[in-house]
N, C-alpha and C positions, 0 to 999 in steps of 0.2 A: 461469474467469472471465478469464484473460491472453488467451485468443485472442478473446472477445469484445472486451474493453478495445484488441488490436492493431485490429481489424476497425472499431470504433469511432473509432478514432485515425485509420484510413485516409479514415474519411468527414469528420475535421475536428472529432471532439468528442473533446475532452483528455481523459484518464483517469487514475485512480490505485487501483490493487487493493492490498488490504488481506492479504498472506500468510502463511501460517503455517510454511510449509516452504519453508525457504530453497533449499534445494537444489533442487527442483524450479521454483522461480521464477527460479533461474541457467539452468535448462536452458531453460525457456519463452520468457524473455525478453520479459516483458510492457513497455510502452512507460515507465510509471513504476509503482515498487512498493515499497510500507513493510513491510517483512520483521519480524513481531513474534515476542516469544519467547515466547507464552501457549499454555497448553494447548490440544490440537487439539479444535475447536469453540467456542473462544472467542476468535476474533478482535478483539473491543474490550477482552479483559481479562475481570475478576470481573464475574458478573452481580451487577446491582443495585447498582452503584458507576458512578453518574452522572458523577462526577466524572475517574474514569480512563477512562471511556469517551469521552467529550468530550475527553481530553487524545491519545488516539489518533486521533480523527477529525481533530483540529485540524492534528497531525503528517503526516496524510495529505492533508490541503488544502495543507500550507506546500508539501510537494514539488511540486504545481500551480502555486503562487508562485514557485518558484523559477527563475529566466530562466537561472541557470548550468546546471541539470540539463539533459543532452540524453538524448534516450530512445535505446536502453532504459537505465532509472536504477533499480538497486536500493538503498535506502535503509534502514539497520536503525534499529527504532525505541528510543529510550532514556527511560526513563521519568524525568520532573523531579520 
């Protein structure tokens, strides 16, 4: 997804990816990424936990709104 995000950014579409593997994210360097600490296969945290999942999505969208972050930017997710 990081490579797709980079191409979309070149076309003028802002993106943020949610990544489980921070080391891979650091190598590929997408324009904006939220590195999450969840089990592989669960980028939005536990299934059937809409409050937790919504928090992850809000954190990802906040990256898009942060004018101080310059691509490439990797932000670690911290559950609140």
